[in-house]
C-alpha positions in Angstrom: -4.1 -8.2 5.7 -5.6 -7.8 9.1 -8.3 -5.4 9.9 -6.2 -3.9 12.6 -3.5 -3.0 10.1 -6.2 -1.4 7.8 -7.6 0.6 10.8 -4.0 1.7 11.6 -3.6 3.1 8.1 -6.8 5.0 8.4 -5.3 6.9 11.3 -2.3 8.1 9.2 -2.2 11.3 7.2 -2.2 11.3 3.4 1.5 12.2 3.4 2.4 9.2 5.6 0.2 7.0 3.4 1.9 8.2 0.3 5.3 7.4 1.8 4.1 3.9 2.8 2.8 3.5 -0.8 6.2 4.5 -2.2 7.9 2.0 0.1 5.5 -0.7 -0.9 6.0 0.0 -4.6 9.8 -0.2 -4.2 9.5 -3.5 -2.4 7.2 -4.7 -5.2 9.9 -3.7 -7.7 12.5 -5.6 -5.8 10.3 -8.7 -5.7 9.7 -8.5 -9.5 13.5 -8.1 -10.0 14.1 -11.1 -7.9 11.6 -13.1 -9.9 13.3 -12.2 -13.2 16.7 -13.1 -11.9 15.5 -16.4 -10.4 16.0 -15.5 -6.8 12.4 -15.5 -5.7 11.0 -18.8 -4.4 7.7 -17.6 -3.0 5.7 -16.2 -5.8 2.7 -15.3 -3.6 4.7 -12.4 -2.1 4.2 -10.5 -5.4 0.4 -10.9 -5.3 0.3 -10.0 -1.6 2.4 -6.9 -2.1 0.2 -5.8 -5.0 -2.8 -6.2 -2.8 -1.2 -4.1 0.0 -0.3 -1.4 -2.4 -3.9 -1.3 -3.7 -5.3 -1.2 -0.2 -3.0 1.8 0.7 -4.2 3.6 -2.5 -7.8 2.9 -1.5 -7.3 4.4 1.9 -5.7 7.5 0.3 -8.7 7.8 -2.0 -11.1 7.5 0.9 -9.3 10.2 2.8 -9.2 12.6 -0.2 -12.9 12.1 -0.8 -13.6 12.7 2.9 -11.5 15.8 2.8 -13.3 17.2 -0.2 -16.7 16.4 1.3 -16.0 17.6 4.9 -13.2 20.0 4.6 -10.4 18.2 6.4 -10.0 14.6 7.3 
């Protein structure tokens, strides 16, 4: 994860971030499915995708807290 990517996410709206989180979760599901069927050779992709999902959720939480505290983010 590069800092520029994280900064880019912080400019998105909560709706856009939620869509990105859904896409990431779907990709994580596909990676886990590939792991179970024996088609996944690079296991580090699962860990990286879990991390990306968590970072997106963190940005969503930050935006919600800012919205509660300041009105609108």
